[in-house]
C-alpha positions as CSV (number, residue, x, y, z in Angstrom):
1,M,52.9,-84.9,11.3
2,A,51.5,-84.2,14.0
3,R,52.6,-87.0,17.6
4,I,50.2,-84.6,19.4
5,S,47.2,-82.8,18.3
6,K,44.5,-79.9,19.7
7,I,41.9,-81.5,18.1
8,S,39.8,-82.9,20.2
9,W,38.2,-85.9,18.9
10,T,42.1,-87.1,18.0
11,D,44.6,-87.5,19.6
12,G,46.8,-87.1,16.5
13,T,47.6,-86.2,13.0
14,L,49.0,-87.2,9.8
15,N,49.5,-85.6,5.9
16,F,50.6,-87.8,3.5
17,W,51.0,-85.1,1.1
18,E,49.7,-81.0,1.3
19,G,47.0,-78.7,-1.1
20,C,43.9,-79.4,-2.0
21,E,40.8,-78.1,-4.4
22,K,38.0,-76.5,-3.2
23,V,34.8,-78.1,-3.6
24,S,32.5,-77.2,-1.5
25,P,31.1,-74.2,0.8
26,G,32.9,-75.9,4.1
27,C,36.0,-74.8,1.8
28,L,35.9,-71.5,1.4
29,H,37.9,-69.8,4.4
30,C,39.9,-73.2,4.3
31,Y,42.3,-73.3,7.2
32,A,45.3,-75.8,4.6
33,E,45.3,-73.6,2.2
34,D,46.3,-70.2,3.8
35,R,48.8,-73.0,5.5
36,D,49.6,-73.5,2.3
37,R,49.9,-69.8,0.9
38,R,51.6,-69.0,4.1
39,Y,54.7,-70.9,3.2
40,H,54.7,-72.2,-0.4
41,E,52.5,-69.4,-1.7
42,G,49.5,-71.3,-2.4
43,K,51.6,-73.5,-4.9
44,H,50.3,-76.4,-3.8
45,W,45.8,-75.5,-4.0
46,G,44.0,-75.8,-7.1
47,R,42.8,-78.4,-10.1
48,G,46.0,-79.1,-11.3
49,A,48.3,-78.0,-9.0
50,P,51.4,-80.5,-7.8
51,R,50.9,-82.2,-4.4
52,K,53.6,-81.6,-2.2
53,K,54.3,-85.1,-1.0
54,S,55.6,-85.9,2.5
55,K,59.1,-86.3,3.3
56,S,58.6,-87.7,6.5
57,A,55.1,-89.4,7.2
58,I,56.1,-92.6,6.3
59,D,59.1,-92.2,8.5
60,N,56.7,-90.5,11.5
61,I,54.0,-93.5,11.2
62,R,55.9,-96.6,11.2
63,R,58.0,-95.2,14.6
64,Y,54.2,-94.6,16.3
65,N,52.9,-97.6,15.0
66,R,56.3,-99.7,16.7
67,W,55.6,-97.5,19.5
68,A,52.0,-98.1,20.2
69,A,52.7,-101.6,19.8
70,E,55.3,-101.3,22.8
71,G,52.1,-99.9,24.4
72,K,54.5,-96.3,24.9
73,F,50.8,-94.3,24.7
74,V,48.9,-93.8,27.5
75,V,46.2,-92.1,29.9
76,C,47.8,-90.0,32.7
77,P,46.4,-91.0,35.8
78,A,46.5,-86.9,36.9
79,C,45.0,-85.6,34.2
80,G,43.5,-87.9,31.9
81,I,45.8,-86.7,29.3
82,S,46.1,-88.6,25.8
83,R,49.8,-89.2,25.4
84,W,53.6,-90.3,23.9
85,W,55.1,-92.1,27.0
86,N,57.8,-89.6,26.7
87,D,56.4,-86.4,26.5
88,E,56.3,-84.4,29.7
89,C,52.5,-84.3,31.2
90,C,51.6,-82.8,34.9
91,G,55.6,-81.7,35.1
92,F,57.3,-84.5,34.6
93,A,58.0,-87.3,31.1
94,K,57.5,-91.3,31.6
95,T,54.7,-91.0,34.1
96,P,53.0,-94.4,32.9
97,G,49.5,-93.9,32.8
98,R,46.8,-96.5,31.4
99,I,47.3,-97.5,27.3
100,V,45.1,-97.0,24.9
101,R,45.4,-96.8,20.8
102,P,46.2,-93.2,19.6
103,K,43.7,-91.5,17.1
104,M,45.2,-90.1,14.3
105,F,43.5,-87.7,12.1
106,V,44.5,-88.8,7.8
107,M,44.8,-85.8,6.1
108,S,44.1,-82.6,8.2
109,L,46.1,-80.8,5.0
110,G,44.4,-81.9,1.9
111,D,42.0,-84.7,0.8
112,I,43.0,-88.4,0.2
113,F,40.9,-89.0,-2.3
114,D,42.2,-85.8,-4.2
115,E,42.2,-86.3,-8.3
116,D,44.9,-84.5,-8.2
117,V,47.1,-86.5,-6.3
118,P,49.3,-89.6,-8.0
119,L,47.6,-93.0,-7.7
120,E,50.7,-94.1,-6.1
121,W,50.6,-91.9,-2.8
122,L,47.4,-93.5,-2.4
123,A,48.5,-96.7,-3.0
124,E,51.7,-96.2,-0.7
125,A,49.3,-94.7,1.9
126,L,46.9,-97.3,2.2
127,V,49.0,-100.0,2.6
128,E,51.1,-98.2,5.5
129,M,47.4,-97.4,7.0
130,L,46.6,-101.6,6.7
131,K,50.1,-102.3,8.7
132,A,50.0,-99.6,10.7
133,D,47.7,-102.0,12.8
134,S,48.6,-100.1,16.7
135,L,47.3,-97.5,14.9
136,D,43.6,-96.3,14.7
137,M,43.5,-94.1,11.8
138,M,40.4,-91.9,11.4
139,I,39.8,-90.4,7.4
140,L,38.0,-87.6,7.2
141,T,36.9,-86.6,3.1
142,K,35.3,-84.9,0.7
143,R,35.6,-86.7,-1.7
144,I,33.5,-90.1,-0.2
145,T,31.4,-90.6,-3.2
146,T,34.3,-91.0,-5.4
147,A,36.2,-93.2,-2.4
148,R,35.7,-96.7,-3.9
149,E,36.8,-96.1,-6.7
150,R,39.9,-94.4,-6.5
151,I,41.1,-97.1,-4.1
152,Q,40.0,-99.7,-6.5
153,R,41.8,-97.5,-9.2
154,A,44.9,-97.3,-6.7
155,T,45.4,-101.1,-6.1
156,Q,47.5,-100.9,-9.7
157,H,50.1,-100.2,-8.0
158,M,50.5,-102.3,-5.0
159,T,51.5,-105.6,-4.8
160,P,49.0,-108.6,-6.0
161,A,49.1,-109.6,-2.5
162,W,48.3,-106.1,-1.6
163,R,46.8,-105.3,-4.5
164,E,44.1,-108.6,-3.6
165,R,44.2,-107.4,-0.2
166,V,42.4,-104.1,-0.5
167,L,39.8,-105.2,-3.5
168,D,38.2,-107.3,-1.1
169,W,37.9,-104.8,1.5
170,M,36.4,-102.2,-1.3
171,E,33.9,-105.6,-2.0
172,G,32.8,-105.5,1.3
173,D,31.1,-109.1,1.9
174,T,34.2,-111.4,1.3
175,I,36.4,-109.9,4.7
176,M,36.4,-107.8,7.2
177,P,37.3,-103.8,6.2
178,P,40.1,-103.7,8.2
179,A,39.4,-102.6,12.0
180,N,42.1,-100.2,12.1
181,I,40.2,-98.1,9.8
182,A,37.0,-95.8,10.6
183,I,36.0,-93.7,7.3
184,G,34.4,-90.2,7.7
185,A,32.9,-87.5,5.8
186,T,32.3,-83.7,5.5
187,V,29.0,-82.4,5.5
188,E,28.7,-78.9,6.2
189,C,25.1,-78.6,5.0
190,L,21.5,-79.8,3.6
191,K,23.2,-79.5,-0.2
192,F,25.2,-82.5,0.2
193,A,23.7,-84.5,3.2
194,K,21.7,-87.0,1.3
195,E,24.6,-87.9,-1.2
196,R,27.3,-88.2,1.1
197,L,25.3,-90.1,3.7
198,D,24.4,-92.5,1.4
199,A,28.1,-92.5,0.1
200,L,29.7,-93.2,3.4
201,T,27.1,-95.4,4.4
202,A,28.0,-97.8,1.7
203,F,31.2,-97.6,2.5
204,P,32.7,-100.9,3.9
205,A,34.4,-100.0,7.2
206,V,33.9,-100.8,11.0
207,R,33.4,-97.0,12.3
208,R,31.4,-94.5,9.9
209,F,32.0,-90.8,11.0
210,V,30.4,-87.4,10.4
211,S,31.7,-83.9,11.1
212,G,29.5,-80.7,9.8
213,E,32.2,-78.5,10.6
214,P,32.4,-76.2,10.0
215,L,28.7,-76.1,10.0
216,I,27.0,-73.5,7.2
217,D,23.8,-75.2,8.1
218,A,21.4,-77.3,10.4
219,D,18.6,-78.5,7.7
220,W,20.5,-81.8,7.4
221,A,20.0,-82.6,11.2
222,G,17.0,-84.6,10.0
223,L,18.7,-87.0,7.8
224,L,20.0,-88.5,11.2
225,P,18.4,-90.7,12.1
226,S,18.0,-92.8,8.2
227,Y,21.6,-93.6,8.5
228,A,21.3,-94.7,12.5
229,D,23.0,-97.9,12.4
230,R,25.6,-97.3,10.4
231,I,27.0,-93.8,11.8
232,N,29.1,-94.3,14.5
233,L,29.7,-90.6,15.7
234,V,29.1,-87.1,14.3
235,I,31.0,-84.0,14.4
236,I,29.7,-80.3,15.0
237,G,31.8,-77.6,15.1
238,G,32.5,-73.4,13.9
239,E,34.1,-71.8,12.1
240,S,37.4,-70.3,12.8
241,G,39.7,-67.3,11.5
242,N,39.3,-64.0,10.5
243,Q,36.7,-64.4,8.0
244,A,34.8,-66.8,9.9
245,R,31.0,-67.0,9.0
246,P,29.0,-67.3,12.3
247,M,27.2,-70.5,13.5
248,H,24.0,-70.2,15.4
249,P,23.5,-71.0,19.4
250,D,21.0,-73.3,18.9
251,A,22.4,-75.0,15.9
252,P,24.6,-77.4,18.0
253,L,21.3,-78.2,20.1
254,V,19.7,-79.5,17.2
255,F,22.0,-82.0,16.1
256,E,23.1,-83.5,19.8
257,H,18.7,-83.9,19.6
258,A,19.2,-86.0,16.1
259,C,21.4,-88.1,17.3
260,D,20.2,-88.5,20.7
261,K,17.2,-89.6,19.0
262,A,19.3,-92.1,16.7
263,G,21.6,-93.4,19.1
264,I,25.1,-92.1,17.7
265,P,27.6,-90.5,19.1
266,F,27.8,-86.4,19.7
267,H,30.7,-84.3,19.7
268,F,30.5,-80.9,20.2
269,K,34.1,-80.1,18.9
270,Q,34.4,-75.3,19.0
271,W,32.0,-72.4,19.5
272,G,34.7,-70.9,16.9
273,T,35.4,-68.1,16.1
274,W,32.0,-66.2,17.0
275,V,30.2,-67.2,20.4
276,S,26.6,-66.4,22.0
277,P,27.0,-64.1,24.7
278,S,24.8,-66.1,27.0
279,I,27.1,-68.6,26.8
280,V,30.0,-66.7,26.4
281,P,29.9,-63.0,28.1
282,M,31.3,-60.0,25.7
283,P,34.2,-58.0,27.7
284,A,32.5,-54.8,29.4
285,G,33.8,-52.5,27.1
286,M,34.7,-54.8,24.7
287,L,33.7,-51.9,21.3
288,T,30.4,-53.6,19.4
289,D,31.4,-52.7,15.6
290,G,32.0,-55.2,14.0
291,N,32.4,-57.1,17.5
292,L,28.8,-58.1,17.3
293,I,26.4,-59.3,15.2
294,H,22.8,-60.9,14.3
295,I,22.3,-63.8,13.3
296,D,18.7,-65.3,11.9
297,T,18.2,-68.8,12.5
298,K,20.4,-69.6,8.8
299,G,23.4,-67.9,10.2
300,Q,23.1,-65.4,8.2
301,V,23.7,-61.8,9.3
302,V,20.9,-59.2,9.2
303,E,19.3,-56.4,11.1
304,P,18.8,-57.0,14.6
305,G,14.8,-58.1,14.9
306,E,12.7,-60.4,16.7
307,S,14.6,-64.1,15.2
308,T,17.5,-63.4,15.0
309,V,20.2,-63.8,17.8
310,P,23.5,-61.8,18.6
311,V,27.3,-63.5,18.2
312,W,30.5,-61.5,19.2
313,R,33.9,-62.1,17.7
314,A,35.3,-63.8,20.6
315,G,38.0,-66.5,18.8
316,A,38.6,-70.0,19.3
317,K,40.1,-69.9,22.1
318,A,37.6,-68.1,24.5
319,S,34.5,-69.4,23.1
320,G,35.2,-72.8,24.2
321,H,33.3,-75.9,23.7
322,A,30.1,-75.6,26.3
323,I,28.1,-76.4,24.4
324,E,24.9,-74.7,26.5
325,A,25.3,-71.5,29.1
326,N,25.5,-73.7,32.5
327,G,29.2,-74.8,31.0
328,R,27.6,-78.7,29.8
329,T,30.0,-79.5,27.5
330,R,29.4,-82.9,24.7
331,T,32.2,-84.2,23.8
332,E,31.7,-88.3,23.2
333,P,34.8,-90.3,21.1
334,L,34.8,-93.0,18.7
335,T,35.3,-95.9,19.8
336,F,37.3,-98.8,17.7
337,P,36.6,-102.7,17.8
338,S,39.2,-103.8,20.6
339,Q,42.3,-105.3,19.5
340,P,44.8,-107.0,20.8
341,W,47.8,-105.6,21.4
342,K,50.9,-106.9,18.8
């Protein structure tokens, strides 16, 4: 669990376990799989592989929930960065600031609805998140189509009181969904878009969000207006890493336009490894061989032509998150229902 995250749309990350399985094109160059391969020889990845349960996640979520309830997550008045009260900021630690609720990205190293995860683990994770009512959870999954069924099965491993509460939540019409839990679906390409968007918008939640990262194609942007009143944030971003696939420079603008048309908040996270030289200039003298490519409107690498655009290998840090050449950014946050502090 990272108490502070560099991911622009969240404040911290929470992993109840590690490990997963590739299920769609966005998984091809999975950073979490690379991490598991680096630290655990990849033995927690793939169908049937044992997942690695966290030894500290439960203690951490309880500790951070207690701190948040005590008003110890604040926005620095000088730089506007959100942080825990005892983290150094602007050269000082324990400086006062405006109290806010921390957002936690759930399962950055796996998928909470992974079929190879024991249902007992899922039951424990759900109950702990429901108890942590001073933290706002952002659960992101590629398995949104099976999410409700997995949760319903997991209730068999809960106490009768929690089982009843969670089953009522899954019914969607007997009680309000938990006010601190948002559900998100990864939609990286048109092939899976309608199926996942339908399942996401049918899931009982106070907030729903979509992550198009890494974005494989922009062909599904036109579907968003159909879900306008049931999606509360769209996040778009490019792929990072040595094998990263490029994103067309117009893709973020296509989604921004679709979101504005639908009235959905829009968050552009990053370009990733590849970026247009019109947005971030290529350094003078940099060799073009292997560092400069041309892509078509689908983001496919092709020979230079009239309908192609160049992108260069800048790396995620250098490419940044300016959506246009003028430096304009667009990073709207997911807002949760206001809740009284405990």
